[in-house]
N, C-alpha and C positions, 0 to 999 in steps of 0.2 A: 281396785277399780274406780277410775274417774269418776265424780258425779257429774250427771249431767240432765238437762231436761227430758222428759220423757214425752216421744207419741205411743198413744197407748198400745197393750198389746192386741192384735185381731184389725190391727189398722185396716182400711179398705181404701185406698187413695187411688183416684181417678184422675189421668193429666187431661188439662184441656188446653191443648196445642193452638194456638192463634192463626197460624199459618193454616192449619187444617179446619179451623171451624170461625175464624174470625167472621167471614162472609154471613156465614149460617148463624151466628151469635148477634149479628146486629139487629136482628128483631128480639124483642123483648119477650114474646110469646115464645121464640125459642130457648131462650135463655131460662127462661118459667119453665119450660120442658125438659129440660137437662137437668136442672136443680130437681125437680119433682122427681124423677124417675130415680137419680142417683139416691137421693134419700129413702126411696121406696127400696131401693136397691139394695140398701144396706151400705151405702158409701159415707165415710166418714170424715174423708178429706179430698178436697179438689187442688189439685196444682193449675194454677192459674198464672201462662206468661205475662211477663212485666217487661222482658226486655226478649227480641226475639232472635233467632239466629243469625239475622244479618244486620244488629245491630240498633234497629228501632225500639223506641219504646212504645207498649200500648195504653199508656197514661202520660198526659202533659209533663214533660221534663225541662228541667233545665240545661242537661247535660246532652240528651241524645233526641236524635231524629224521631218524629211522631211515626207511626204506622201509617195514618195518611199521607203522608209528604213522598209516598211510593211515587215513583216517577212513570210508572204504568197505570197508577189512579185505582188498582184491585181493590185499596181499602179507605177509598174516599169517602166512603159511607160512617167513617170512624171521624171525619173531620170534626172540630170542635167537641169530641167526646172522650170519654176515659173509660175504656174498655175493663180494665183493673177493679175501678170504683164500681162499674155498673156490676160486673159478676161477684164482686164480695157483697153486694148490699140483697141480690138474690140468693147467694148462700146462706147468709148469715138468717134470711127469712125461713129458710128450712133447717137450721141448728147445723151447717155444716163448718167445719174447718176449713179456711183458705192460705195455702202457701204459695207465697209467690216466687215462679221460675225467674232467674236471671241467667241469659246464656252470655257468659263473660267476655271470654276473647275472640267473639264475632263481631266484627264491626262493617261488613260491607255483603253484597252480592255480584259477582261476577256479571251475570245474566242482564240486570238490567244497569250496572254502574251506581247504583244507590249505596251510601252509607259514610259515614265521617272517614271510614280507611280511606277513601280517595281524595280527601282534603288534606288528611294526615298522612302522605304517603312514607314518612319517615316511622310510623305506627306499625306499617305491614311487617309480615314476618318474611323473610328471606329462606329461599330454597334451596337446598342442595340437588342439582340436577342426578336422577338414577344413573343416567345413562353416560353422563359425562363428566360428572365432578363440578360443573360449571354452578353457579348460582345465579339465582333471578327471582323477581319481585312477587309477592303475594300468590295467588295458583295458577299462574299462567299456563303452566303444563301439567295442569293438574285435573282432574274431572269435579272434584269438590266445587261447588259454588259459593261458598261460603269464603270471605277473607277474612283470614285470623290476623290479630295484632300481635304485638311480641311480650308476652307477660312480663318481661323485665326492664321496659321500656318506661321512665318515671311519669311520662305524662300518662300512658296509657294504664298504669297503677293507678294515680289520681282520679284519672276518667272513672275508671271501674267502682272504685270505692266511693266516688261521688254520688253513683245513681245507686250503691246499694244504700247507702246513708237516707236518700232521697227516698227512698221507696220503703224503708223501715220507719222514718219520721214520719210520713205521710200518709201513712195506710195504718188501718187495723187488722193486720195478717197476723196469721197464729204461726208462720214460722215462713224460712228463707232458704229455696231450693238454689244451689248454683250446678250449672250444666254448660258442656263446652269449657271449663275451667281447664285449660288444657294447651297443650301444644299441636297442631292439627295433623299429624304426621310424625315419622321419625325422621323427614328431610325438614326438619324447620328446626328452629331459626338460626341461619348461619351468617347474620351480620356482623358487621364489624364493631357494633356493641356486644354483642354475646360474645364474639371471639374475644375481645377484650375482658370482659367478666370472668369467663372461662379459664382464662390463662391465669387471673388472678387466684382463682377457686384450686387450682392445682399447683400454682407459684413455678408454672413453667412456660414455656413457648411452645407452641404449637406449629412444629416445623412446616409439616406438609399439611395444608388446608385447603380443603377439609379432609383430604383422605385420610388424615391420621384420626377423624371421628369414624367417618364409612367412606366407602367409594363404591363403584358399581361393582357385582357381580359380574359371573360367566354368562349367567342365562338371561333372557328376555323377560322382560316386565317389570314394573317400578316396587315390588315386594321383594325385589333379589338386591343386597346389597351385601358386603363384605364388612366386619367389625373392625375398625383400625385399633392401635393399641390405647387410645385413651377415651373406648366406647363407654367400658364401665362406669369411670369416673363422668363421661359426658352425660350419661343417663340418670346418673346419682345428683349431678348437677341440677339437669334440667327438671328432675324432680322434687330438688330444693326449692328451686324458683317457685313452682307452684304452689307450695306444701307454705311458703312464704306470704305468698299472697294469701292464702287460705288461713293464715292466721292473723292478716291483717282484716280481712272480712270481717272474721269471726269477732276480734276485736270492736270492730266497727257495729256490729249487729251489737251486741250484746250492752257495750256503753250505752245504747239509745233505750233498748227494750231486752232486759236480761231475760225476760220470760219466754221470748220469741224462740222458736226451735231452729235449729242452723242445719242445715244438710245439704247433702251433694248427689248429684245420681253419676254413675258411673256406668260402664260396661262390665261386667261380669269377668271377663278372659282375661285375669289377672297377668297370667304368663306371657300376653302380648303387650299390656297396656303402657309397658316401659316406651312404647312410640308413640306413644301420648304424651310423654313425659310426665307419667303420675304414679305415686304410689300411694296407692288410698290405703292400703292395709294398717296394721297397726304399727308401732315400730317394735312390739314386742315380738312380732312376727320376724322370722327367717327364713326366706327362701333357698333354694339351691338351685338356680335358675342360673345358667351359662351366663347369661349376660350383666348378673346384680355384681357389683362390686363389693367388698368386705362390709362399707361402711352404707349400704346400701338403705338398711332398716331404718337410719337416721331420717330419710327424707319422706316416711309415711306419715301420712295426715289422719287416719281414719279416730286417731285417742283427740284431734281437737271437735268433731261432729256430735252433736246430740242423737243422729241415726244415718245412715248412708241408706240410700236405694240404688242397688245394681241390676244392672239389667240381663236377665236369665233368658234371653231371646233366642230361644229353639222350639222348633215343633216338635222334637222328642221331649218326653216328661222324665222318663226314667233314664236313669245311665244303661241300661238294659237296653232300651230302644236306642239308644244313641248307639252301642255297639253293632246292633243289628244294622242298622243304617250306615254301619262303615265309618263312623265319623271318628277322629284322629285321634279322640281324649275324651275320656268320661264328663268334661264338664263343659262340651258340647250337647247338653241336656239340662233341663230345668233343674233335676235334682243334682245332677254333678255342679252346676254353675252355683246353686246356693250351696253345697259342701265347701268351694272352692272360698265362696265370702264369708261363710263361718269359720274358715280356717287362717284366712288371711287377716280379717279384723278379730280371729284370737278373743270372740264374746267380749271384748271391750264395749261395742256400742251395739243397739241394736240394727239389726240389718233387716228391710222390707223387700224381700224379690219383688222382681217387677217384669211383666210380661209385656210382649210384641201382640198384640192380639192380630194382627193380619197373620200371624203362622199359624192360626187355627180358623182361617177363612173356611167356611165349609165343615166344619166339624168341631161344634159346640160341645161334643161329649171329652174330646181332647183339652177343648178349653176349661171344661170343668176339674178334669182331672191335674192339669196345670195349676188353678186356682187353689185346690186343693192342697197340691203338694206346697205352693207359698206362704199358705197358713197355717199349716203343719209343722212346717220345720223353721219358719221365720216368725218376724214381729208382725207381718201380715202381707200385704198386697198390693202394687201399684199395676194399674193397668193402663196400656197408653195404646190407644189414646181414646178420647170420647169420640171420635168422627166414627170409628168403626163399629160402636155400640147403636149407631143410628144406620149407617148403609147394612152392617150385617141384620136389622132389624134384632139387635140381640137384648134390648132391655126387657123384654118380657123373661128372657133367657137367664138373665142375671140375677133377679132374688132367689131364685132356686139353686144357680152356681152357688153364691156366695152362702147358701144357708146349709148346702152341701157340705162346703169345705169347713164352717163349723162345727158339722157334725163330724165329721174327720172320719176315722174309722167305726164310728157307732155305727154309720149307715150301713 
């Protein structure tokens, strides 16, 4: 097994999403409240957004637009300020560790037209239209507000790596978390650049582009498509692109600060994650999924990480609950998602199971049960997001939750 930096067993990680918390945390007393309650509640790590899902940085960057420059002015109160630095200072005062989150290939928002992707249109991913097989720019025909950029565009790669290096060099953080280090969905990227690169990958010409990759299905709906003859190789190629970037990012982080934890957040739904162009398993894992090429395992990147956080985002905690609810598979539950995460990573790296607190709104008992499951079965738990602890008034609940989880079956 490869040697990695270790996140401690029993880690309690709290995500602090800037979009949800940035206005509230502009006041120092609110930051102090967050950190104080986190410490009392047994939280060990805070994930603090350094680059948000629309490409803006929460700190003064030489490369990214600052959140205060957003055209609708919602974060104007952060003008001339550094959210990442201010959160680090508060966290350090309480003895909490900080992981800086970077939303990688997300560089714009359709709602307001903000983001570097609009001035660098050649960076934007190109989508195949699932109804016509035509191609179009960024997300014009999709509901996703985030404008993604092409992970293999050389300027995109340079831009994202520069931001990672800037953060690791300039801030006393304990780790880096990559999020949205992926394609937006199965319909991207169908640019000329991607076509050329893929054809080099298979050493052949794709005669029917993009239908030899995917083409519209016979039913209505965006998630209905037919796999073309090159689809398995296409899936492997996209995952290879993401793995290559992950390797470059790791080298950048470790060359500056070897002790810095290097991690990624992904959804736990591995059988569907090919749609995002990501193979977050270990290279030692062999799946029997029908879309996987014979060499798909070579595109896996878990072995590059110090630990991984997988989103076990289901209200059902146990496999039995998922079955009773009519879920289509066991992994549509916290327990099943954990099983899938451990199977795919093949015990090569620590897994921190992650929960979406909104799944348990009005049901703190189920929340406790989910936390207990995560801590009992994996290296710890990640809670997304801090805003729900305030909204649900769950701060008093949390210390008991974590204490109960520590005790596990003793209680």
